[in-house]
N, C-alpha and C positions, 0 to 999 in steps of 0.2 A: 537500402531502406531499413535494414535491421537496426534496432535501437530501443524503441519504446518497450519492448518485452523485457529488456535488461533493466531498464529504469523501474518498471513495475515490479520485477522479481527482487531487485536489490532493496527497494523500499520495504517490500513485504518481509524480507529477511530480518528487519529490525524489530519485529514484534512477535508474530506467531512462531516463526522458525527458531529464533534465538531464545525466546522467553517462555511463551505459554505452552506450546506443545512439549518442550523438554520439562517444563514444570509438572505437567500431568503425568508424563512417563516416569519422572523421578519420584513423584509422590504416590501415584496409584498404580504403577506398573503398566500392564497392557490393557487395562479396562476400557480406555477411551480411544485407543490407537485406531480402531476401525473407522472412526469418524474422520480421520485426517485426510485420506485420499478423496472421499466424496466432497468434503468441504473445500479442498484445493481445486479439484477439477470443475466443480459447478460454476466457479467464477468465470470460466471461459465464456459462458453464454451472456453474462453481463458485459464483459469486455467487448465482445463482438458487437453488441447493440450500441454501446457507447461510441465505439470507433466508426460504426456504420453511419451514424448520424453526422459525424464530423467529415467523413469522406464525401458524403453526398452534398452537404451544405457549405463546407469549408468553415463552419462556425463551431464554437464551444457548446457543450451540452446545455449550459444554463440559458443560452439563447433559445434553445428548443423548449425548455421547461417554462420560460417566460411566455412563450407563444400559447401556452395552455391556459393562461389567465392568472390574475394575481391571487385569486382565492386558493389556488393550488400552489403557485410558485413562491409566494411570500412566506407562508408558514413553513414550507420546505426549506427555504433559505434560512429562516430563523433557526431551525433545527440544525442545519449545516453550520451556521455561525457558532452556535453553542458547542457543537461537536469539536470544532477546531480551536477552541480557546485553550486546549490542554496539550498542544503539540510539544511543549517544553519537556514533557516526560521522556521523549526519545533522546534529547540532548543530555538530560541528567542521567539516563541509563548508560549512555556512553561515558559520562563522567565517573560512574561507579567503577568501570573497567580501568580507566586511566589512573584513578586514585589508588586502586588496588595494586596496579603495576608500579607506580612511582613512590607511593606513600609520601608524596609531596603535595602541599606544604607540610612540613614536619609538625607533629603535635596537633594536627587538625583532626576533628572527629570524622566519622564516615560521612555524615551529612555535609559538613563544611567542606571536606575535601572533594566530595562529589560536585557540589555547587561551584567550587573554584574551577574544576576542569570543564564543567558544563558551560560556564561563561566563556572560558578560553576557547573551547571548540566552536561555540556559536560565533564568537568574534572572528576567529580565523577563517571559517568556512563562508562567512557572509561576504568575503572578498569576491566570491563568484558573482554576486549580484552587482558588483561595482565595475569589475574589469573585463568580464567576459564579452567577446564580440557578439556571440549568440548564446544566451544563458542556457537554453535547452541543450545545446551541443556539449557545453562544459559539463553539465550534470550527467548527460548520457555517457560521456567518456569515463567519468569517475565511477559510475554505476557498473559499467562493463568490467573495469579492473577489479572492483570489490567483489562482484559476482563470481568471476572466474577464480580469483584467489580463494574465496570462501568454499566454492564447490570442490576445488582441487584438494584443499586441506581436509575437508570433511570426508571425502572419498578415501584418502590415504589413512585417516584415523579409523574409518569404519573397517578397513582391511586388517586391523590388528587382531591377533588371536582371541583376546578377551571379548572383543565385540562380535567376531564371527561365530563364537560359541553360542551366542543367544540369537543370532541372526534368523535362524529358521523359525523360532518361536515368535519373534517380532513380525516377520513377513506373513506368518499365518494369520495374524490379527490385522496387519496393515491392509491386506487385500480382502478382508472379510468384514463388511460393515455390521453383519449380524453378530459378530463377536463382542460387540459393545455391551457392557453390563455395569450396573450401578455398584460402586465399591462399598464394602461394609463400613470402611473408615471414612466415608464421605463427610465433608464439612460444608455446611450450607453456604458459608462465605465464598466457597469456590464456584458457586453458580455463575457469578459475574465473570470470573476468570474463564470458565468453560465457554460461555457465550463469546467472550473476546477471542478465545482460541479459534472457535469456528469462524467468526467474522474475519479474523486475521490469518486464516489459512490461505493467504493471498493478501489482497489489499484491505478490503472490507468497507462496505457502505459507501459513504461519500468519498472515500479514498479512491474507489474504482472510477469515479467520475474524472479523476485527474488524467486518466488515460486519454480522454478526449483532447485535453490541452497539449499533451505530449505529441499526439498524432497531428494536431493542428500545426505545431511548430516544426514537426518533422516534414510537413508538406504532403500529407496523404490525400489523394484524390483532389477535390476542389480546394483543399486547404493550401495547395501549392501557391494560390494567388493571394494568400493573406501574409501580412508582414510578420517578421519574427522579432521577438524581444531581445534587445541587446543590453549590456551592462549600463549602469547609471552614468559612467564616464565615457561611454561610447556614443559618438555622434549619431543622432537619430535621423536617418535619411528618408524615412517614410512616416511623417508625422500623422497622416490620416489613417494609416494602418489598415485601410479597407474594411474596418469593422462594421461600417454602415452599408457596405455594398452587398447586395444579394447576388450570389453566384448561381447561374443556371447553365444547362447544357442541352444540346439538341437530341431528339430521339432518332439516332442513326445507328446503323449496324456497327460502325466503327466504335462509337461510344459504348454500345452494348458489350462489345468484346473487351474494351478497356475496363469496363466496370467488373466484368467477370474476373479479370486479372487482379484488380484491386481487392475484390472480395477474397480471392485466394490468398493474397498477402495478409489481409486483416485476420483471416482464420488462422493462417500460419503464425503470425505474430502473437495472437491471443493464446494459441495453444503453446507456443514456446514459453510464454510468460508463466502459464500455470504449470507447465512441465518442470521448468527450472525451480519453481516454487515448491512443487510437490516433492522434487528430488531433495532439495536442501532441507525442507521441513522433515522429510522422512529420515534423512541422515542425522540431523540434530536430535530427533526424538529417539532414534535407535541408540545413539551414543549416550543419551540421558538414561535410557532403560538399562544399558549395559554397564555404565560407569557410575552414575549417580544413584540410581534406585537401590542397588545393594548396600550403599553407604548411608541411605536415608537422608540425603541432602538435596535441596532443590533451590532454584533461584527465587529470591524474595527480598523485600526491604531495600536497603541501600547497597545490597550486593546482588542486585537482580541480573547483572550481566557479568558476574564474577565467578561463580562456582562452575560455569560452563568451561572455564579454562582447563578443567580436568579432561575435556575432550581431546585437546592437543597434548596436554602434559603427560597423559597416559601413553601417548605414542612417541612424543619427541623429548620427554623429560622436562627439565627446568626451562629450557629455551622454548619448548613448545608452549608452555603456559604463558610466557611473555608474548610470543607471537600471537596467540589467540586473543589475549587482552587487547593488543594493538588492533587486530582485525575486528574484534567486537566493538571497540570504540569507534572504529572507522565506519562500520555499517550501521551503527546506531546514529552517528551524526549525519551520515549521508541520507538516512531516513528522514531526519529532521530537515535537512537542506531541501530534499526532494519535495517534502510535504509543504514547507513554507513557500517554495516557489509555486507548486501546483495549486495550493489553496489561494494564494494571492491572485493567481490567474482566474480561479473560479469566482472569487469575490469581485474582482475587477470586471469580469464579464457581466455579472449580475447588475452591478451598480451602473456601469456604462450603458447598458441596455435600458435600464429603468430611467435614469436621469444623468446624462453625461455632464450637464452643466457647462458645456463647451470645452471640457477637458478631454484629453486623449485617453485611449485605453492604457497607454504606457504610464500616464500620470496616475491613474487609479491603481494600476498594478503596483507601482512603487509606494503609494500611500498605504495600501493594504500590506505590503511586504514589511514596511516599517512597523505597522501596527502588530503584525504577527510576531515579529522578532521581539518587540517590547513586551508583548503578552507572555511570550516564552520566558523572558528574563524574570517576570514576576511569578508566574504560576509554578515554576520549579521550586520555589521557596515554600509553597503551600502544602505540599504532600510528597510522599515517596513516589519515584517514577512509575512503579507498578500501578498505583492508584490512578495516576493521571492517564496512563495508557488504557486502563480498564474502562474509565469513563468513556473514552472514544470508542472502545470496542462494543460496549453495550448499546450506545446510540447507533453504531454502525449496523447492527442487526435490524433495528427498526427502520433505519434509512432504506435498506433493501426493500422492506415491506411496502414503504410509501412510494418509492420512485420507480420500481420495476414496471408497474402498470403504466406509468407515464412513458417509459421507454417504449413499451409495446405500442401504445397509442401513436406516438410520434413516428416510429419506423414502419408500422404496419397499416396505419390508417391515414394520418395527416400528411406525411411526406409523399406517399405514392399518389396523392391527389394533385400534387404540384409538379412532380418530376416525371420523366419517362417511365413507362410501365416496367421496363426491365430491371429497375432498382428495387421493385417490391419483393420482400422476403418470401420464402416458401412457407407453406402451411405447417410443415413439420418443424420449421424453426420457431414458429409461434408456439408450438406444443412444448418445445424445450424451454422456452422462456417462462411459460406457465408453470412447468415443473420446478424451475428454479425459484420462482416466487413462492410456490407452495412449500418448498423446503425451508425458506427463511421465515415464512409465516408459522410453520411448525416449531422452529427453534425459538422464535420470539414468544409464541404462546407457551411453550414448555418452560421458558425462563420465568414468565409471569406466574405460572402455577407453582414452581419451586420456591420462588422468592416470597410470594404473597399467600 
């Protein structure tokens, strides 16, 4: 059953780990490093609740939000819709790496070369949505490969003498949230970047909800009985897809034992996701502190995924830089692929539940998929990739504030009234979710104070 954790971690690598935490370490040194581990680990509690709902009901999380009424779910979906108009930033960030690597097309500016490769990456990887027998499985396999290669390369680079020399100073701050201090050279424009880094020390906001849909197609708990999405050219054997069927189960000792085992898996998978994420984010931030900070260079503009090539170049020389740029472009575009797929599932779930119009879930999925790809092709021309990703990051912090209380109500109040008592979460789990919500309320409030 292992898999969703790798998808979650690999997509997270494309923003917080590769870009924003290295950005702050390279620009401000150790001042914010103490925030990284708490911001990474706290998303465990969100992931657990999102996957818990899907395991019990076999449904996507928007099915649950809609059950809370349109006055809550419609505004939340509107915010989600606005949030995901800017997904193209991940593809264009991957384009910056490939243009730096190839300098092709010749005589193109950084912007034009980036856009060329972004379009090429989106066109090539969109084949997954056409030919995959089960789309989720194809995405999962790609994410596993990218995650393992990335972690292995980062660990090797971190073992180099120049990095080990500053390792103790880095770890002293990494494991101490109280070491955080405001830098003297602080630029107010970095407030949005810092909020984005905190949100994307993992997935972030509405992106965490994608976990529900990967668990659904993985077949966790009652989701075993829901159909799985195949590629556009794959014959659809389950046209009804069981999206309207309500799944229930009996209050028996056997089911109680099975549920405990499923919860053990959900906890393990959620922890594995945040652990891989915390490890890779910690390694990239360490490398940025050791290699980029002394040189005063940091990722920005149309080279947002370029200067990080020094991570591998310092260890492997010229070929190391080439390898890193290839890896960087791979996990930026796999972030885009994973998000386009997951967001199309979210949007399809919402629209199908509100008004299917006689159309299948599969139809709505592909309609939204085409929309998101087309939107990406347009939005990458409007701004640099960092700006697009930051828009998503800022919205993501406020998304946590809005939907975590809804998760609590669904899993702790509404669902236990309908299903056997043994699925009801423990009181201490409720406390951890409250703490998580307060953390994001504080971050969101702090952002508003700094900016306004």
